[in-house]
KOLMI-225989 format. One record per residue (C-alpha): x, y, z; residue number from 1; residue in one letter. Coordinates in Angstrom, 1 decimal, always signed. Example, Ala and Ser with C-alpha at 12.3 -4.5 7.8 and 13.67 -1.06 7.14 Angstrom:
residues 2
east,north,up,num,residuo
+12.3,-4.5,+7.8,1,a $
+13.7,-1.1,+7.1,2,s $
end
This chain:
residues 500
east,north,up,num,residuo
+121.3,+100.8,+95.0,1,m $
+119.8,+102.7,+97.8,2,r $
+121.5,+102.5,+101.2,3,l $
+118.1,+102.1,+102.8,4,s $
+118.1,+98.5,+101.6,5,l $
+121.1,+97.4,+103.6,6,f $
+120.1,+99.4,+106.7,7,l $
+116.6,+97.9,+106.6,8,s $
+118.2,+94.4,+106.4,9,v $
+120.4,+95.4,+109.4,10,a $
+117.3,+96.3,+111.4,11,a $
+115.8,+92.8,+110.8,12,l $
+118.9,+90.8,+111.5,13,v $
+120.4,+93.0,+114.2,14,g $
+121.2,+92.0,+117.8,15,g $
+119.1,+92.5,+120.9,16,p $
+116.8,+95.4,+121.2,17,a $
+119.0,+97.1,+123.7,18,s $
+121.9,+97.2,+121.3,19,a $
+122.5,+100.3,+119.1,20,e $
+122.8,+99.9,+115.4,21,t $
+124.4,+102.0,+112.8,22,l $
+120.9,+103.0,+111.6,23,r $
+120.1,+104.2,+115.1,24,d $
+123.3,+106.3,+115.3,25,a $
+122.6,+107.9,+111.9,26,l $
+119.0,+108.7,+112.8,27,a $
+120.2,+110.4,+116.0,28,k $
+122.8,+112.4,+114.2,29,a $
+120.2,+113.4,+111.6,30,y $
+118.0,+114.9,+114.3,31,q $
+120.5,+116.3,+116.7,32,n $
+123.9,+117.0,+115.1,33,n $
+124.6,+120.7,+115.5,34,p $
+126.5,+121.0,+112.2,35,t $
+123.5,+119.7,+110.4,36,l $
+120.9,+121.7,+112.3,37,t $
+123.1,+124.8,+111.8,38,a $
+123.2,+124.2,+108.0,39,q $
+119.4,+123.9,+108.0,40,r $
+119.2,+127.3,+109.7,41,a $
+121.7,+128.8,+107.1,42,a $
+119.5,+127.4,+104.3,43,q $
+116.4,+129.0,+105.8,44,r $
+118.3,+132.3,+106.0,45,a $
+119.3,+131.8,+102.3,46,n $
+115.6,+131.3,+101.4,47,d $
+114.9,+134.9,+102.6,48,e $
+117.1,+136.3,+99.8,49,n $
+114.2,+135.6,+97.3,50,v $
+111.6,+137.8,+99.0,51,p $
+114.3,+140.4,+99.7,52,i $
+115.1,+140.5,+96.0,53,a $
+111.4,+140.6,+95.0,54,r $
+110.7,+143.5,+97.4,55,a $
+112.7,+145.8,+95.2,56,g $
+110.1,+145.5,+92.4,57,g $
+107.0,+145.8,+94.7,58,r $
+105.1,+149.0,+95.5,59,p $
+105.9,+150.7,+98.7,60,t $
+103.3,+152.5,+100.9,61,v $
+104.2,+155.2,+103.4,62,s $
+102.4,+157.7,+105.6,63,v $
+103.8,+160.6,+107.5,64,s $
+102.4,+163.3,+109.7,65,g $
+103.3,+166.0,+112.2,66,g $
+102.2,+169.2,+114.1,67,v $
+104.3,+172.4,+114.0,68,n $
+104.0,+175.3,+116.5,69,e $
+105.6,+178.4,+115.2,70,n $
+107.0,+180.2,+118.3,71,l $
+108.6,+183.1,+116.4,72,i $
+106.9,+184.5,+113.3,73,r $
+108.2,+187.2,+111.1,74,s $
+105.3,+187.4,+108.8,75,g $
+101.5,+187.7,+109.2,76,n $
+99.2,+184.9,+110.2,77,n $
+98.5,+184.1,+106.6,78,f $
+102.0,+183.5,+105.6,79,t $
+103.1,+182.1,+108.9,80,t $
+100.2,+180.7,+110.9,81,p $
+100.8,+179.7,+114.5,82,e $
+100.1,+176.1,+114.1,83,r $
+100.1,+173.6,+111.3,84,l $
+99.1,+169.9,+111.3,85,a $
+99.7,+167.9,+108.2,86,q $
+99.6,+164.3,+107.0,87,g $
+100.8,+162.5,+103.8,88,n $
+100.2,+159.1,+102.3,89,a $
+102.0,+158.0,+99.2,90,s $
+102.3,+154.9,+97.0,91,v $
+105.4,+154.3,+94.8,92,t $
+105.4,+151.6,+92.1,93,l $
+108.6,+150.9,+90.3,94,p $
+107.9,+150.2,+86.6,95,l $
+111.4,+149.7,+85.2,96,y $
+114.8,+149.3,+87.0,97,q $
+117.0,+148.1,+84.2,98,g $
+116.4,+144.4,+85.0,99,g $
+117.9,+144.7,+88.5,100,r $
+114.9,+143.1,+90.3,101,v $
+114.3,+140.3,+87.7,102,r $
+117.9,+139.2,+87.6,103,n $
+118.3,+139.6,+91.4,104,g $
+115.4,+137.3,+92.0,105,v $
+116.7,+134.7,+89.5,106,r $
+120.1,+134.8,+91.2,107,a $
+118.5,+134.3,+94.6,108,a $
+116.4,+131.4,+93.4,109,e $
+119.4,+129.7,+92.0,110,i $
+121.3,+130.2,+95.2,111,r $
+118.4,+128.6,+97.1,112,v $
+118.7,+125.6,+94.9,113,d $
+122.5,+125.6,+95.5,114,a $
+121.9,+125.9,+99.2,115,g $
+119.6,+122.9,+99.3,116,a $
+122.4,+120.9,+97.5,117,a $
+124.9,+122.1,+100.0,118,n $
+122.6,+120.9,+102.8,119,l $
+122.6,+117.5,+101.1,120,r $
+126.3,+117.6,+101.0,121,g $
+126.5,+118.4,+104.7,122,v $
+124.2,+115.5,+105.4,123,e $
+126.4,+113.1,+103.5,124,a $
+129.6,+114.5,+105.2,125,s $
+128.0,+114.2,+108.6,126,t $
+126.8,+110.7,+108.0,127,f $
+130.3,+109.8,+106.8,128,t $
+131.7,+111.2,+110.0,129,d $
+129.2,+109.1,+112.0,130,v $
+130.0,+106.0,+110.1,131,v $
+133.7,+106.6,+110.8,132,s $
+133.1,+107.3,+114.5,133,a $
+130.9,+104.2,+114.8,134,y $
+133.5,+102.0,+113.2,135,n $
+136.3,+103.6,+115.2,136,n $
+134.6,+102.6,+118.4,137,v $
+134.2,+99.0,+117.2,138,l $
+137.8,+98.9,+116.0,139,r $
+139.3,+100.4,+119.2,140,d $
+137.2,+98.1,+121.4,141,e $
+138.5,+95.1,+119.5,142,a $
+142.1,+96.4,+119.7,143,i $
+141.7,+97.0,+123.5,144,v $
+140.3,+93.4,+123.9,145,s $
+143.3,+92.0,+121.8,146,l $
+145.8,+93.9,+124.0,147,n $
+144.1,+92.9,+127.2,148,r $
+144.2,+89.3,+125.9,149,q $
+147.9,+89.8,+125.0,150,n $
+148.7,+91.1,+128.5,151,v $
+147.0,+88.1,+130.1,152,r $
+149.0,+85.7,+127.9,153,v $
+152.3,+87.5,+128.7,154,l $
+151.5,+87.4,+132.4,155,e $
+151.1,+83.7,+132.1,156,t $
+154.3,+83.5,+130.1,157,n $
+156.1,+85.5,+132.8,158,l $
+154.9,+83.3,+135.6,159,r $
+155.9,+80.2,+133.7,160,a $
+159.3,+81.7,+132.9,161,s $
+159.9,+82.5,+136.6,162,r $
+158.9,+79.0,+137.6,163,d $
+161.2,+77.5,+135.1,164,r $
+164.0,+79.9,+136.2,165,f $
+163.6,+78.7,+139.8,166,e $
+164.2,+75.1,+138.7,167,v $
+167.1,+76.1,+136.5,168,g $
+165.3,+75.4,+133.3,169,d $
+165.7,+79.0,+132.0,170,l $
+168.2,+81.8,+132.5,171,t $
+167.7,+85.2,+134.0,172,r $
+167.8,+86.6,+130.4,173,t $
+164.7,+84.6,+129.5,174,d $
+162.8,+86.1,+132.5,175,v $
+164.0,+89.6,+131.7,176,a $
+162.8,+89.2,+128.1,177,q $
+159.4,+88.1,+129.4,178,s $
+159.2,+91.0,+131.9,179,e $
+160.2,+93.6,+129.2,180,a $
+157.6,+92.3,+126.8,181,r $
+154.9,+92.4,+129.4,182,l $
+155.8,+95.9,+130.4,183,s $
+155.6,+97.0,+126.8,184,l $
+152.3,+95.2,+126.4,185,a $
+150.9,+97.0,+129.4,186,r $
+152.0,+100.4,+128.1,187,a $
+150.5,+99.6,+124.7,188,q $
+147.3,+98.7,+126.5,189,l $
+147.2,+102.1,+128.1,190,q $
+147.7,+103.7,+124.7,191,t $
+144.9,+101.8,+123.0,192,v $
+142.5,+102.4,+125.9,193,q $
+143.1,+106.2,+125.5,194,a $
+142.4,+105.8,+121.8,195,n $
+139.1,+104.0,+122.6,196,l $
+138.1,+106.8,+125.0,197,i $
+138.9,+109.4,+122.3,198,a $
+136.8,+107.5,+119.8,199,s $
+133.9,+107.2,+122.2,200,r $
+134.0,+110.9,+123.0,201,e $
+134.1,+111.7,+119.3,202,n $
+131.0,+109.5,+118.8,203,y $
+129.3,+111.5,+121.6,204,v $
+130.2,+114.7,+119.8,205,r $
+128.7,+113.6,+116.5,206,l $
+125.7,+111.5,+117.6,207,v $
+124.8,+113.2,+120.9,208,g $
+124.6,+109.9,+123.0,209,t $
+127.2,+107.5,+124.4,210,a $
+128.0,+104.5,+122.3,211,p $
+126.5,+101.6,+124.2,212,d $
+126.7,+98.0,+122.9,213,a $
+127.2,+98.9,+119.3,214,l $
+126.2,+96.2,+116.8,215,e $
+128.4,+95.3,+113.9,216,a $
+127.6,+97.5,+110.9,217,p $
+125.5,+96.0,+108.1,218,p $
+127.0,+95.2,+104.7,219,p $
+127.3,+98.0,+102.2,220,l $
+125.4,+97.8,+99.0,221,p $
+127.2,+96.8,+95.8,222,a $
+129.9,+99.3,+94.9,223,l $
+131.3,+100.2,+91.5,224,p $
+133.9,+97.8,+90.1,225,t $
+136.0,+100.5,+88.6,226,a $
+137.0,+104.0,+89.6,227,p $
+135.9,+105.5,+86.3,228,d $
+132.4,+104.2,+86.9,229,t $
+132.3,+105.8,+90.4,230,a $
+133.6,+109.1,+89.0,231,v $
+131.0,+109.2,+86.3,232,e $
+128.2,+108.8,+88.9,233,v $
+129.9,+111.4,+91.2,234,a $
+130.1,+114.0,+88.5,235,l $
+126.4,+113.6,+88.0,236,r $
+125.1,+113.2,+91.5,237,d $
+127.5,+114.8,+94.0,238,n $
+125.6,+117.5,+95.8,239,p $
+128.6,+119.7,+96.6,240,t $
+129.6,+119.8,+92.9,241,l $
+126.0,+120.5,+91.9,242,y $
+125.9,+123.4,+94.3,243,a $
+129.2,+124.9,+93.0,244,a $
+127.8,+124.8,+89.5,245,r $
+124.6,+126.4,+90.5,246,r $
+126.5,+129.2,+92.3,247,v $
+128.5,+129.7,+89.1,248,r $
+125.2,+130.1,+87.2,249,e $
+123.9,+132.6,+89.7,250,a $
+126.9,+134.9,+89.3,251,t $
+125.9,+135.5,+85.7,252,d $
+122.7,+137.1,+87.0,253,y $
+124.8,+139.1,+89.5,254,d $
+126.7,+140.7,+86.5,255,v $
+123.3,+141.7,+85.0,256,r $
+122.2,+143.2,+88.3,257,v $
+125.4,+145.3,+88.4,258,a $
+124.9,+146.5,+84.8,259,r $
+121.4,+147.7,+85.7,260,a $
+123.1,+150.5,+87.8,261,g $
+123.8,+152.4,+84.5,262,r $
+120.3,+152.1,+83.2,263,l $
+117.3,+154.5,+83.7,264,p $
+114.6,+153.8,+86.3,265,q $
+111.0,+154.6,+85.9,266,v $
+108.3,+154.7,+88.6,267,g $
+104.8,+155.9,+89.4,268,v $
+104.0,+157.8,+92.5,269,t $
+100.6,+158.7,+94.0,270,a $
+100.1,+160.8,+97.1,271,g $
+97.4,+162.3,+99.3,272,q $
+98.1,+165.3,+101.4,273,n $
+96.1,+166.8,+104.3,274,y $
+96.6,+170.2,+106.0,275,l $
+95.0,+171.7,+109.1,276,n $
+96.0,+175.0,+110.5,277,y $
+94.1,+174.3,+113.7,278,l $
+92.2,+177.7,+113.6,279,g $
+95.4,+179.8,+113.4,280,s $
+95.2,+180.8,+109.8,281,l $
+93.9,+184.4,+109.6,282,g $
+93.1,+184.5,+113.3,283,a $
+92.0,+187.9,+114.5,284,g $
+91.3,+189.3,+111.0,285,t $
+87.6,+188.6,+111.1,286,g $
+87.9,+186.8,+107.8,287,l $
+86.4,+183.4,+107.3,288,g $
+89.3,+181.5,+106.1,289,v $
+89.3,+177.8,+105.5,290,g $
+91.5,+176.0,+108.1,291,q $
+91.9,+172.7,+106.3,292,t $
+92.9,+171.5,+102.9,293,g $
+93.6,+168.3,+100.9,294,t $
+95.5,+167.6,+97.7,295,s $
+96.0,+164.5,+95.6,296,t $
+98.9,+164.0,+93.3,297,a $
+100.1,+161.4,+90.8,298,i $
+103.3,+161.5,+88.9,299,g $
+105.7,+159.6,+86.7,300,l $
+109.3,+159.7,+87.8,301,s $
+112.3,+159.0,+85.5,302,l $
+115.8,+158.7,+86.8,303,s $
+118.6,+158.6,+84.2,304,l $
+122.1,+158.3,+85.7,305,p $
+124.7,+160.5,+84.0,306,i $
+127.7,+160.3,+86.2,307,f $
+128.1,+158.3,+89.5,308,q $
+131.7,+158.6,+90.1,309,g $
+132.6,+155.3,+88.6,310,g $
+130.4,+153.3,+91.0,311,l $
+128.5,+151.3,+88.3,312,p $
+131.6,+150.3,+86.4,313,a $
+133.3,+149.2,+89.6,314,a $
+130.3,+147.1,+90.6,315,r $
+130.3,+145.5,+87.1,316,i $
+134.0,+144.7,+87.3,317,r $
+133.5,+143.3,+90.8,318,q $
+130.6,+141.1,+89.7,319,a $
+132.6,+139.8,+86.7,320,q $
+135.6,+138.9,+88.9,321,e $
+133.3,+137.2,+91.4,322,l $
+131.9,+135.2,+88.5,323,r $
+135.4,+134.3,+87.6,324,g $
+136.0,+133.1,+91.1,325,q $
+132.8,+131.0,+91.0,326,a $
+133.9,+129.4,+87.7,327,i $
+137.3,+128.4,+89.3,328,e $
+135.6,+127.2,+92.4,329,q $
+133.3,+125.0,+90.4,330,a $
+136.4,+123.6,+88.7,331,t $
+138.1,+123.1,+92.1,332,a $
+135.0,+121.3,+93.4,333,a $
+135.0,+119.0,+90.4,334,e $
+138.7,+118.2,+90.9,335,r $
+138.0,+117.5,+94.6,336,q $
+135.1,+115.2,+93.8,337,v $
+137.2,+113.3,+91.3,338,v $
+140.1,+113.0,+93.8,339,a $
+137.9,+112.0,+96.7,340,t $
+136.0,+109.4,+94.7,341,t $
+139.2,+107.8,+93.3,342,r $
+140.9,+107.9,+96.7,343,s $
+137.9,+106.3,+98.4,344,a $
+137.7,+103.7,+95.8,345,f $
+141.4,+102.9,+96.1,346,a $
+141.3,+102.7,+99.9,347,i $
+138.2,+100.5,+99.7,348,w $
+139.7,+98.2,+97.1,349,r $
+143.1,+98.0,+98.9,350,s $
+141.4,+97.4,+102.3,351,s $
+139.6,+94.4,+100.8,352,q $
+142.9,+92.9,+99.8,353,e $
+144.4,+93.8,+103.2,354,v $
+141.5,+92.0,+104.9,355,i $
+142.2,+88.8,+102.9,356,k $
+145.9,+88.9,+103.6,357,s $
+145.4,+89.7,+107.3,358,a $
+142.9,+86.8,+107.7,359,e $
+145.5,+84.5,+106.2,360,a $
+148.2,+86.0,+108.4,361,a $
+146.1,+85.6,+111.6,362,v $
+145.5,+81.9,+110.8,363,s $
+149.2,+81.4,+109.9,364,a $
+150.4,+83.2,+113.0,365,n $
+148.1,+81.1,+115.2,366,k $
+149.6,+78.0,+113.7,367,l $
+153.1,+79.4,+114.0,368,s $
+152.6,+80.3,+117.7,369,l $
+151.3,+76.9,+118.6,370,e $
+154.2,+75.3,+116.8,371,g $
+156.8,+77.6,+118.5,372,v $
+155.3,+76.7,+121.9,373,r $
+155.4,+73.0,+121.1,374,a $
+159.0,+73.3,+119.9,375,e $
+159.9,+75.3,+123.0,376,n $
+158.6,+72.5,+125.2,377,s $
+161.1,+70.1,+123.7,378,v $
+164.0,+72.7,+123.7,379,g $
+164.3,+73.7,+120.1,380,t $
+162.8,+77.2,+120.6,381,r $
+163.5,+80.0,+123.0,382,t $
+161.3,+82.1,+125.1,383,i $
+162.1,+85.1,+122.8,384,l $
+160.7,+83.0,+119.9,385,d $
+157.5,+82.6,+121.8,386,i $
+157.3,+86.3,+122.6,387,l $
+157.9,+87.3,+119.0,388,n $
+155.3,+84.8,+117.8,389,a $
+152.8,+86.3,+120.3,390,e $
+153.6,+89.8,+119.0,391,q $
+153.2,+88.8,+115.4,392,e $
+149.8,+87.3,+116.1,393,l $
+148.7,+90.4,+117.9,394,l $
+150.0,+92.6,+115.0,395,n $
+148.2,+90.6,+112.4,396,s $
+144.9,+90.7,+114.4,397,q $
+145.2,+94.5,+114.8,398,v $
+145.9,+94.8,+111.1,399,t $
+142.8,+92.8,+110.3,400,l $
+140.6,+94.8,+112.6,401,v $
+141.9,+98.1,+111.2,402,t $
+141.5,+96.9,+107.6,403,a $
+137.9,+96.0,+108.2,404,r $
+137.2,+99.5,+109.6,405,r $
+139.1,+101.2,+106.7,406,d $
+137.2,+99.2,+104.1,407,a $
+133.8,+100.0,+105.5,408,y $
+134.5,+103.7,+106.0,409,v $
+136.1,+104.0,+102.6,410,a $
+133.1,+102.2,+101.0,411,g $
+130.7,+104.6,+102.7,412,f $
+132.8,+107.6,+101.8,413,a $
+132.7,+106.4,+98.2,414,l $
+128.9,+106.3,+98.3,415,l $
+128.9,+109.8,+99.8,416,a $
+131.2,+111.1,+97.0,417,a $
+128.9,+109.5,+94.5,418,m $
+125.9,+111.4,+96.0,419,g $
+124.2,+108.2,+97.3,420,h $
+124.7,+108.6,+101.1,421,a $
+122.2,+111.3,+102.0,422,e $
+119.1,+111.2,+104.2,423,a $
+116.8,+110.2,+101.3,424,d $
+119.1,+107.3,+100.5,425,d $
+119.4,+106.0,+104.1,426,l $
+115.7,+105.5,+104.8,427,g $
+116.1,+106.6,+108.4,428,l $
+113.6,+106.0,+111.2,429,d $
+112.5,+108.7,+113.7,430,g $
+109.9,+110.7,+111.8,431,g $
+109.7,+112.5,+108.5,432,p $
+112.9,+113.8,+106.9,433,l $
+113.7,+117.5,+106.9,434,y $
+112.3,+119.2,+103.8,435,d $
+114.1,+122.5,+103.0,436,p $
+111.5,+123.4,+100.4,437,t $
+108.8,+123.8,+103.1,438,t $
+110.3,+127.0,+104.5,439,h $
+111.1,+128.3,+101.1,440,y $
+107.5,+127.8,+99.8,441,r $
+106.3,+129.6,+102.9,442,a $
+108.4,+132.7,+102.5,443,v $
+109.2,+133.1,+98.8,444,r $
+106.0,+135.2,+98.1,445,n $
+105.8,+136.8,+101.5,446,s $
+104.8,+140.5,+101.4,447,i $
+104.0,+141.1,+105.1,448,s $
+106.3,+143.6,+107.0,449,d $
+105.2,+142.0,+110.3,450,f $
+105.8,+138.3,+109.7,451,n $
+109.0,+138.1,+111.8,452,s $
+109.1,+134.3,+111.9,453,g $
+110.0,+132.2,+114.9,454,r $
+112.7,+133.0,+117.4,455,r $
+115.9,+131.0,+117.0,456,a $
+116.0,+128.4,+119.8,457,d $
+118.5,+125.6,+120.4,458,p $
+117.8,+122.4,+118.4,459,v $
+120.8,+120.2,+119.0,460,a $
+121.2,+119.3,+122.7,461,p $
+124.5,+119.7,+124.6,462,g $
+126.6,+116.7,+125.8,463,t $
+127.8,+118.0,+129.2,464,t $
+125.3,+115.8,+130.9,465,q $
+126.7,+112.6,+129.3,466,i $
+129.3,+111.0,+131.6,467,p $
+133.0,+111.0,+130.6,468,a $
+133.7,+107.9,+128.5,469,q $
+135.9,+105.1,+129.6,470,d $
+137.7,+102.2,+128.0,471,a $
+135.0,+99.6,+128.6,472,s $
+134.4,+97.0,+126.0,473,v $
+130.8,+96.0,+125.1,474,t $
+131.4,+93.4,+122.4,475,r $
+133.2,+90.0,+122.7,476,p $
+135.9,+89.2,+120.2,477,l $
+134.9,+87.2,+117.1,478,e $
+136.3,+83.7,+116.9,479,p $
+139.1,+84.6,+114.5,480,m $
+140.4,+87.2,+117.0,481,l $
+140.1,+84.9,+120.0,482,e $
+143.4,+83.6,+121.3,483,s $
+142.6,+79.9,+120.9,484,d $
+146.2,+78.8,+120.6,485,v $
+147.0,+75.8,+122.8,486,d $
+148.5,+77.1,+126.0,487,r $
+148.2,+74.1,+128.2,488,t $
+150.6,+73.7,+131.2,489,p $
+152.7,+71.3,+129.2,490,a $
+153.4,+73.9,+126.6,491,l $
+153.6,+76.8,+129.0,492,t $
+155.8,+75.3,+131.7,493,t $
+157.9,+73.1,+129.6,494,g $
+157.3,+70.0,+131.7,495,v $
+157.8,+67.8,+128.7,496,d $
+161.2,+69.3,+127.9,497,r $
+163.8,+66.6,+127.9,498,p $
+166.4,+66.9,+130.7,499,r $
+170.1,+66.6,+130.1,500,p $
end
């Protein structure tokens, strides 16, 4: 199933127009992420290897000219005239080069295809990073809200403990326990606020804008039910693995190019020469001597290497070893894809189970906390029991928030490993998608020596103008994470506690 389906649904059911959705973040990163724009430039440079390789089999045309003034002459003016102007134009056409050009062009074309696949892989990797950063901000905002809520609750507990201590209902130990727990909660709040700032700054780095009022991410499409199914798809569609296999194929042509260094080369050369002695030939002899001359030549050249100091053999051995390296790298890429796919599937599946357990734990801890508070009001539970119950509720809520983030990111990473999280799959808004074949089609048959292309200018904007991020929270907590435990004065102050 294409990701564009769930992203389109998100656009229809999303929040207010001012909120930013995951679709918006991905579209911004697609246009402005420097890693992605740099990879596009690298692919355009890779495209040029095809016309470079083809140029080796095309004719070359050259002209030369010059004027010589002989200042010192040892002979007469027929053998050494005073001045000589000459010009030459030649055309050289290679007929046979041992297959160097043909195989070089084929290797370059295959590498262009591999580069396009690498670009798709960088897109998927970038999108995975954006999805992770997006969910990290949502997770850390929720954790900051939970810890702020916890601090407020512990502040109320401390005030109640001090009030009860004043009337002799609690001991100094109870107050100290409340003070210690509140101090730890405040320290923990500072830590999670710093984590939120770091997550927001990482979002700015990837997307290029600040994360303002992020909406909840849309549901992911249906994922495979078994890791073997996911691996089967990944081995077929993963772009990085495809690129490694294509590079492995290209190295076979590299070996053929190296072998061409031991084969003969045949070419045709045609030239036109022009001479002008500028009136200095036979000057002073009274003889009418022609001062200009032309000649036309055409020839067939044959170059047969006999001995080159071991250079061709070294190049062949080098190309064969590089092919061996490419073969092993393709195997390594396959192993990496299998491991990444299985790991993402395992994390996604386990996170689903953690979510179920954490939701049950949150509900149970809310009930437990309310019961502990009620029991404390009648003297059967201590302040420490309340503090521990509050902490357990917070821990379970943080576990739930983290598990939801992990499940979503792992699910998207699984789609990316399967080759189904690229720009074509996402159906992004913001204009047409980048087509790497456009530049390739424009340059692959180029024969102009003066088509220098465009100057390299910045594409991705900087982020120095974006203000430093803070720990502000833009989303309210969902009902399950709200602290809706009964904390009425009767339960907080213990006014209903029986007196001795």
